C-alpha positions as CSV (number, residue, x, y, z in Angstrom):
1,M,-55.2,73.9,-170.3
2,H,-53.0,71.3,-168.4
3,K,-50.9,74.2,-167.1
4,K,-54.0,76.1,-165.9
5,L,-55.2,72.8,-164.1
6,L,-51.9,72.3,-162.4
7,I,-51.9,75.9,-161.2
8,A,-55.3,75.5,-159.7
9,V,-54.3,72.3,-158.0
10,L,-51.1,73.9,-156.5
11,A,-53.2,76.8,-155.3
12,L,-55.7,74.5,-153.5
13,C,-52.8,72.6,-152.0
14,S,-51.1,75.9,-150.7
15,Q,-54.6,76.9,-149.2
16,A,-54.9,73.5,-147.4
17,A,-51.4,73.9,-146.1
18,I,-52.2,77.3,-144.7
19,S,-55.3,76.0,-143.0
20,Q,-53.6,73.2,-141.1
21,T,-53.7,73.5,-137.2
22,T,-50.7,72.3,-135.3
23,I,-51.9,70.5,-132.1
24,I,-49.4,70.6,-129.1
25,R,-50.2,68.5,-126.1
26,N,-48.4,68.8,-122.6
27,P,-46.9,65.4,-122.1
28,E,-47.9,65.4,-118.5
29,I,-51.5,66.1,-119.0
30,A,-51.7,63.6,-122.0
31,Q,-50.2,60.9,-119.6
32,M,-52.9,61.8,-116.8
33,I,-55.6,61.5,-119.4
34,S,-54.4,58.0,-120.5
35,E,-54.7,56.9,-116.9
36,I,-58.5,57.5,-116.6
37,S,-60.1,54.3,-116.6
38,S,-63.7,53.4,-117.6
39,D,-63.6,50.5,-115.4
40,S,-62.6,52.5,-112.2
41,L,-65.5,55.0,-113.1
42,E,-67.9,52.1,-113.5
43,H,-66.7,50.7,-110.0
44,H,-67.5,54.0,-108.3
45,V,-70.8,54.4,-110.0
46,R,-71.8,51.0,-109.1
47,S,-70.6,51.4,-105.5
48,L,-72.5,54.5,-105.0
49,A,-75.7,53.0,-106.7
50,S,-75.4,50.2,-104.3
51,F,-76.5,52.2,-101.5
52,N,-80.4,52.2,-101.0
53,S,-80.7,55.9,-101.3
54,R,-78.4,58.9,-101.2
55,H,-81.1,61.3,-100.5
56,T,-80.0,64.4,-98.7
57,L,-82.3,63.7,-95.7
58,S,-81.5,59.9,-95.6
59,T,-80.2,59.0,-92.1
60,D,-79.6,55.3,-92.6
61,E,-76.0,54.9,-91.4
62,K,-75.5,51.6,-93.3
63,D,-77.3,52.0,-96.6
64,G,-78.2,55.8,-96.9
65,M,-76.4,59.0,-97.4
66,P,-74.1,58.9,-94.3
67,A,-72.6,55.4,-95.5
68,A,-72.2,56.8,-99.0
69,Q,-70.4,60.1,-97.7
70,R,-68.0,57.7,-95.9
71,Y,-67.3,55.7,-99.1
72,V,-66.3,58.8,-101.0
73,L,-64.3,59.9,-98.0
74,S,-62.5,56.8,-97.8
75,K,-61.4,57.1,-101.4
76,F,-60.1,60.6,-101.0
77,N,-58.0,59.6,-98.0
78,H,-56.6,56.6,-99.9
79,F,-55.5,58.9,-102.8
80,A,-54.2,61.4,-100.3
81,K,-51.3,58.8,-99.4
82,Q,-49.9,59.4,-102.9
83,S,-49.7,63.2,-102.6
84,G,-46.9,63.8,-100.4
85,G,-49.0,65.4,-97.7
86,R,-50.4,67.8,-100.0
87,M,-53.9,66.3,-100.1
88,T,-56.5,66.3,-97.1
89,A,-60.0,65.2,-97.1
90,E,-63.1,65.7,-94.8
91,I,-66.8,65.6,-94.5
92,E,-67.7,69.2,-93.8
93,K,-71.0,69.3,-92.1
94,F,-73.4,72.1,-91.9
95,T,-77.0,72.9,-91.1
96,I,-79.5,73.1,-94.0
97,P,-82.2,75.8,-92.9
98,A,-85.9,74.8,-93.4
99,D,-87.2,76.4,-96.6
100,N,-90.8,75.3,-96.6
101,R,-90.2,73.6,-99.8
102,R,-87.9,70.5,-99.9
103,I,-86.4,71.0,-96.5
104,T,-89.4,71.0,-93.9
105,A,-87.2,71.4,-90.9
106,D,-83.5,72.4,-90.1
107,S,-81.8,69.4,-91.2
108,P,-78.1,68.2,-91.2
109,G,-76.0,68.6,-94.3
110,A,-72.6,67.7,-95.4
111,N,-70.1,68.1,-98.5
112,V,-67.2,65.5,-98.9
113,I,-64.1,67.5,-100.0
114,A,-60.4,66.7,-101.0
115,T,-58.0,69.7,-101.2
116,L,-54.9,69.2,-103.3
117,K,-52.8,72.1,-102.0
118,G,-51.0,74.1,-104.7
119,T,-47.1,73.9,-104.7
120,D,-46.6,77.8,-104.9
121,P,-47.2,79.3,-101.6
122,A,-47.7,82.7,-103.3
123,D,-50.5,81.2,-105.5
124,T,-53.8,81.8,-103.4
125,R,-56.1,80.5,-106.5
126,I,-58.6,77.9,-105.8
127,F,-60.2,75.9,-108.7
128,I,-63.2,73.5,-107.8
129,L,-64.1,70.3,-109.6
130,S,-67.7,69.3,-108.4
131,A,-70.7,67.0,-108.7
132,H,-73.4,66.2,-106.3
133,M,-73.6,63.0,-104.8
134,D,-77.4,62.9,-103.5
135,S,-79.9,61.1,-105.5
136,R,-83.8,61.1,-105.8
137,N,-86.7,59.0,-107.2
138,K,-89.9,60.4,-108.6
139,D,-91.0,61.8,-105.3
140,V,-88.2,64.3,-104.3
141,M,-89.2,64.2,-100.5
142,D,-88.9,60.4,-100.4
143,A,-85.8,59.9,-98.2
144,V,-86.3,56.1,-97.7
145,G,-87.3,54.6,-101.1
146,A,-84.6,53.1,-103.4
147,A,-82.9,55.9,-105.4
148,P,-79.8,54.5,-107.0
149,G,-78.9,57.7,-108.8
150,A,-76.3,56.2,-111.1
151,N,-76.1,58.8,-113.6
152,D,-77.7,61.6,-111.7
153,D,-75.2,62.3,-110.4
154,G,-73.3,59.0,-109.6
155,S,-71.6,59.9,-112.9
156,G,-70.3,63.3,-111.9
157,T,-69.3,62.1,-108.5
158,A,-67.4,59.2,-110.1
159,A,-65.5,61.5,-112.4
160,V,-64.6,63.7,-109.4
161,I,-63.2,60.7,-107.5
162,E,-61.4,59.5,-110.5
163,L,-59.7,62.6,-111.3
164,A,-58.7,63.1,-107.4
165,R,-57.1,59.7,-107.9
166,I,-54.9,60.6,-110.8
167,M,-54.2,64.2,-109.9
168,A,-53.2,63.6,-106.2
169,S,-49.7,62.4,-107.3
170,H,-49.1,65.4,-109.5
171,E,-48.1,68.9,-108.7
172,F,-50.1,72.1,-109.5
173,S,-49.2,75.7,-108.6
174,A,-52.7,76.5,-107.6
175,T,-55.0,74.6,-105.2
176,I,-57.6,72.3,-106.4
177,M,-60.7,71.2,-104.4
178,F,-62.5,67.9,-105.4
179,V,-66.1,68.3,-104.0
180,A,-69.0,66.0,-103.7
181,F,-72.0,68.1,-102.8
182,T,-75.2,67.1,-101.0
183,G,-78.6,68.7,-101.2
184,E,-78.6,69.5,-105.0
185,E,-82.0,67.8,-105.5
186,Q,-83.3,69.7,-102.6
187,G,-82.5,73.1,-103.7
188,L,-78.7,73.4,-104.4
189,K,-78.1,73.3,-100.5
190,G,-74.5,72.0,-100.4
191,A,-73.3,74.3,-103.2
192,T,-75.0,77.3,-101.7
193,Y,-73.2,76.6,-98.3
194,L,-69.8,76.4,-100.1
195,A,-70.4,79.2,-102.3
196,D,-71.4,81.5,-99.5
197,K,-68.5,80.4,-97.4
198,A,-65.9,81.2,-100.3
199,K,-67.7,84.6,-100.6
200,S,-67.6,85.4,-96.9
201,E,-64.0,84.2,-96.5
202,E,-62.8,86.0,-99.6
203,W,-61.5,82.9,-101.4
204,N,-59.6,83.6,-104.5
205,L,-61.7,81.1,-106.4
206,A,-60.7,81.3,-110.0
207,A,-63.3,78.7,-111.6
208,V,-65.8,76.0,-110.9
209,L,-66.2,73.1,-113.1
210,N,-69.6,71.5,-112.1
211,N,-70.4,67.9,-113.5
212,D,-74.0,66.9,-113.6
213,I,-75.5,63.9,-115.4
214,V,-72.4,63.2,-117.5
215,G,-72.5,59.5,-118.1
216,N,-75.2,58.6,-120.7
217,S,-75.0,58.7,-124.5
218,S,-78.5,57.9,-125.7
219,S,-81.7,59.9,-125.2
220,S,-85.2,58.9,-124.5
221,E,-88.0,59.9,-127.0
222,T,-85.7,60.9,-129.9
223,L,-83.6,57.7,-129.6
224,I,-80.4,59.4,-130.4
225,K,-77.3,57.6,-129.7
226,D,-74.0,59.8,-129.5
227,N,-71.0,59.5,-127.6
228,L,-69.1,62.0,-129.5
229,K,-70.3,65.2,-127.8
230,M,-70.9,66.9,-124.5
231,R,-72.3,70.2,-123.5
232,V,-70.9,73.1,-121.3
233,F,-73.4,75.6,-120.0
234,S,-72.3,79.0,-119.2
235,E,-74.3,82.3,-118.3
236,T,-74.6,85.0,-121.0
237,I,-75.1,88.0,-118.7
238,P,-73.5,87.4,-115.2
239,A,-76.1,86.6,-112.5
240,A,-74.1,88.9,-110.1
241,E,-73.5,91.6,-112.5
242,T,-73.3,95.3,-111.1
243,E,-74.8,98.2,-112.6
244,Q,-71.4,99.5,-113.6
245,E,-70.4,96.1,-115.3
246,G,-73.7,96.3,-117.2
247,N,-73.1,99.5,-118.5
248,I,-69.5,98.4,-119.7
249,R,-71.0,95.2,-121.2
250,R,-73.5,97.2,-123.1
251,Y,-71.1,99.7,-124.2
252,T,-68.5,97.1,-125.4
253,N,-71.0,94.7,-126.8
254,A,-69.6,92.1,-124.5
255,D,-73.0,90.1,-124.1
256,N,-71.2,86.9,-125.3
257,D,-68.0,87.4,-123.3
258,S,-68.8,86.8,-119.5
259,K,-66.0,85.2,-117.4
260,S,-68.1,82.0,-117.5
261,R,-68.5,82.1,-121.3
262,Q,-64.6,82.5,-121.4
263,L,-64.2,79.4,-119.3
264,A,-66.5,77.5,-121.4
265,R,-64.6,78.5,-124.6
266,Y,-61.4,77.5,-122.5
267,I,-62.9,73.9,-121.6
268,K,-63.7,73.4,-125.4
269,E,-60.2,74.3,-126.6
270,Q,-58.5,72.2,-124.2
271,G,-60.9,69.2,-124.1
272,E,-60.8,69.0,-128.0
273,R,-56.9,69.4,-127.8
274,Y,-56.5,66.3,-125.5
275,V,-59.5,64.1,-126.3
276,D,-59.7,62.6,-129.7
277,Q,-62.8,62.4,-131.7
278,F,-64.8,64.4,-129.1
279,E,-66.7,67.6,-129.4
280,V,-67.3,70.1,-126.8
281,K,-70.7,72.0,-127.5
282,L,-71.1,75.4,-126.2
283,I,-74.6,76.1,-124.9
284,Y,-75.5,79.7,-124.3
285,R,-77.5,79.2,-121.2
286,A,-76.6,79.1,-117.5
287,D,-78.2,75.5,-117.5
288,R,-80.8,73.6,-119.3
289,F,-84.1,75.4,-120.1
290,L,-85.7,76.7,-116.7
291,R,-83.5,74.3,-114.7
292,G,-80.4,74.7,-112.5
293,G,-77.4,73.0,-111.1
294,D,-74.7,73.5,-108.4
295,Q,-72.9,75.9,-110.5
296,T,-75.7,78.3,-109.9
297,P,-74.9,79.5,-106.3
298,F,-71.2,80.3,-107.4
299,A,-72.4,82.4,-110.3
300,R,-74.8,84.4,-107.9
301,N,-71.7,85.1,-105.8
302,A,-69.9,86.5,-108.8
303,F,-67.7,83.4,-109.3
304,T,-66.7,81.9,-112.6
305,A,-68.7,78.8,-113.0
306,V,-69.8,76.3,-115.6
307,R,-71.9,73.0,-115.8
308,M,-70.7,70.0,-117.8
309,S,-73.5,67.8,-118.9
310,E,-74.0,65.0,-121.3
311,M,-75.4,65.9,-124.8
312,N,-78.7,64.0,-124.8
313,E,-80.5,63.2,-121.5
314,N,-82.8,60.1,-121.0
315,F,-85.6,60.9,-118.8
316,I,-86.7,57.2,-118.4
317,H,-83.5,56.8,-116.4
318,Q,-83.7,60.1,-114.6
319,H,-86.0,61.1,-111.6
320,E,-87.9,57.8,-111.9
321,N,-88.6,55.1,-109.4
322,V,-86.9,51.7,-110.4
323,R,-89.7,49.6,-112.0
324,V,-91.0,47.9,-115.2
325,E,-94.0,49.5,-116.7
326,D,-95.5,48.5,-119.9
327,G,-92.4,46.5,-120.8
328,I,-90.3,49.6,-120.1
329,H,-87.4,49.7,-117.7
330,Y,-87.5,52.9,-115.5
331,G,-85.0,54.1,-113.1
332,D,-81.4,55.5,-112.8
333,L,-79.4,52.3,-112.8
334,P,-75.7,51.8,-114.0
335,E,-76.9,49.3,-116.6
336,Y,-78.2,52.2,-118.6
337,M,-74.9,54.2,-118.7
338,D,-72.0,54.4,-121.2
339,F,-68.7,54.4,-119.2
340,E,-66.5,55.0,-122.1
341,Y,-68.5,58.2,-122.8
342,L,-68.0,59.0,-118.9
343,R,-64.2,58.6,-119.5
344,K,-64.3,61.0,-122.4
345,V,-66.2,63.8,-120.4
346,S,-63.8,63.2,-117.5
347,A,-60.8,63.7,-119.7
348,V,-62.1,67.1,-120.9
349,N,-62.4,67.9,-117.3
350,L,-58.9,66.9,-116.4
351,A,-57.3,68.6,-119.4
352,S,-58.9,71.8,-118.6
353,L,-58.4,71.6,-114.9
354,A,-54.8,70.7,-115.0
355,S,-53.9,73.4,-117.6
356,L,-55.7,76.0,-115.4
357,A,-54.0,75.1,-112.3
358,N,-50.6,75.3,-113.6
359,S,-51.0,78.5,-115.7
360,P,-50.1,82.0,-114.5
361,D,-53.0,84.2,-113.3
362,Q,-54.9,86.2,-115.8
363,P,-53.2,89.5,-117.1
364,Q,-54.3,92.4,-115.1
365,E,-55.9,95.8,-116.4
366,V,-56.5,94.7,-119.9
367,K,-57.5,97.6,-122.0
368,I,-58.3,98.4,-125.6
369,D,-57.2,101.9,-126.8
370,V,-60.1,104.0,-127.9
371,R,-58.4,107.4,-127.6
372,G,-58.5,108.1,-131.4
373,L,-60.2,106.7,-134.5
374,S,-58.1,103.9,-136.1
375,N,-58.4,100.9,-138.3
376,K,-55.9,99.4,-136.2
377,S,-56.4,97.9,-132.6
378,T,-54.0,98.4,-129.7
379,L,-54.3,96.2,-126.6
380,L,-52.5,97.1,-123.4
381,W,-52.3,95.1,-120.1
382,E,-50.1,94.4,-116.9
383,A,-48.5,91.3,-115.9
384,P,-50.3,88.7,-113.9
385,E,-50.0,89.1,-109.9
386,I,-49.6,85.4,-109.5
387,G,-47.2,83.2,-111.3
388,K,-44.7,84.2,-114.1
389,A,-45.8,84.8,-117.6
390,K,-43.3,83.8,-120.4
391,G,-45.6,85.8,-122.8
392,Y,-49.2,86.4,-123.7
393,Y,-51.7,85.6,-126.5
394,V,-53.8,88.3,-127.9
395,L,-56.9,86.5,-129.1
396,M,-59.2,87.6,-131.9
397,R,-62.6,86.5,-133.3
398,E,-65.1,87.9,-135.6
399,T,-68.2,89.3,-133.7
400,S,-70.2,86.3,-135.1
401,S,-68.0,83.6,-134.2
402,P,-68.5,81.5,-130.9
403,M,-64.7,80.8,-130.6
404,W,-61.5,82.7,-130.6
405,E,-60.1,82.2,-134.3
406,Q,-56.6,83.6,-134.0
407,K,-53.9,83.9,-131.4
408,F,-51.2,86.5,-131.8
409,W,-48.0,85.9,-129.6
410,T,-46.1,88.6,-127.6
411,T,-43.7,88.9,-124.9
412,D,-44.5,92.5,-124.4
413,T,-47.5,93.9,-122.5
414,S,-49.1,95.7,-125.5
415,L,-49.8,94.9,-129.0
416,T,-51.2,96.7,-132.0
417,L,-52.9,94.7,-134.6
418,P,-54.0,95.7,-138.2
419,Y,-57.5,94.7,-137.5
420,S,-60.3,97.0,-136.7
421,K,-62.0,97.0,-133.3
422,D,-65.1,97.7,-135.2
423,N,-65.0,94.2,-136.9
424,Y,-63.4,91.9,-134.3
425,F,-63.5,91.0,-130.6
426,F,-60.3,90.7,-128.8
427,A,-58.9,89.2,-125.4
428,V,-55.5,88.6,-123.7
429,Q,-54.3,85.5,-121.8
430,S,-51.1,84.8,-119.9
431,V,-48.9,81.8,-120.8
432,S,-46.3,80.0,-118.6
433,E,-43.1,78.8,-119.4
434,S,-44.5,75.1,-119.9
435,G,-47.3,76.7,-122.3
436,A,-50.2,76.7,-119.8
437,E,-52.6,79.2,-120.8
438,S,-54.7,81.5,-118.3
439,L,-58.3,82.2,-118.9
440,P,-58.7,84.9,-121.5
441,V,-59.7,88.6,-120.3
442,F,-62.0,90.7,-122.5
443,P,-60.6,94.4,-122.6
444,T,-62.3,97.4,-121.3
445,P,-62.0,100.7,-123.1
446,L,-59.0,103.0,-122.6
447,S,-60.4,106.3,-123.4
448,R,-58.1,108.8,-121.7
């Protein structure tokens, strides 16, 4: 009896040992994350909220959008001094055409952008970290009434500013752009301008991480309080999918494997690797139900883009005039934010962005061999065009799993696994000498 019990206990211990996961953190990324300050984030939010209104159509040079833009620019220029000349900043002005909706006449617009140039001249990739700095009150057309916009989206803008501060003094192979959009509340105007520019100028825009409403941890109505989770929204079927791409997607059952969905999975893995006691929730929507954000114009232009957002929104403090009504305090003020929560969301962004910007490019021509019936799966690919890969991970998951479950290491450009392609999905990612992993690539069939 005792012998049988001992054998059972040993078996359980053995299973537990096998199921353990080793977490390997890049020391430089871990150090950068430790430098993110909730006090610094709060300072930026309060500074942004102190302007009377950051409405896109505000023209008040002292207390409106122009003054807020100069504030963000001044921070970017200050951080640029620590970059060894690699960071530059500007207010990029453009004209917002009238749309007979929220822009009644052609109006001036501007995005505030800091560009941290990559250290590898051959690396043409660009990664964008973004948020929108414009605010609104209940009437979206009110350009003069008080609209502090602390959480929507002073929180995201503060995260962009804080990460620019920390990352400016570090080196990355690829270029990183830190962008504060205007015009989001008026119809995604600033993001549309930049996405269209990136497409027309053929930027090698590898990914867009958009942060919108990321600084609150308590909900209205349901009264949930939770600072342990955030959401990442990613499109299922790409907005810019071609007919041929749609045919391949249906043929390979890749409905849950868009490029943006791969980015979302990557953010979850990296974020949870570096941020303790924090969960990144994958939301299988391009944005909240029937709503949108600044990632949308990039997706429409076939770029990989996701939206980062808090887990539980509080609509008493969103799109509301500042007031007290029936004893309830309305308005988007800093007092109703959770800056430690904002620090965690900022850390998820930094972990993902830093790893991406120092990774090799994705492997090229990733294929899965379907030239014959087999219970094994063979994947083949070519080396990345940008950066040097020390090796590759072939990723595998069950068809019902939201995340990649196993990683198989190889230094070759092909791998055969004793798992049937009928039962599993696969992908391949490049890995640098330092261990930085590229975004995964879902394979297309090799039929002849």
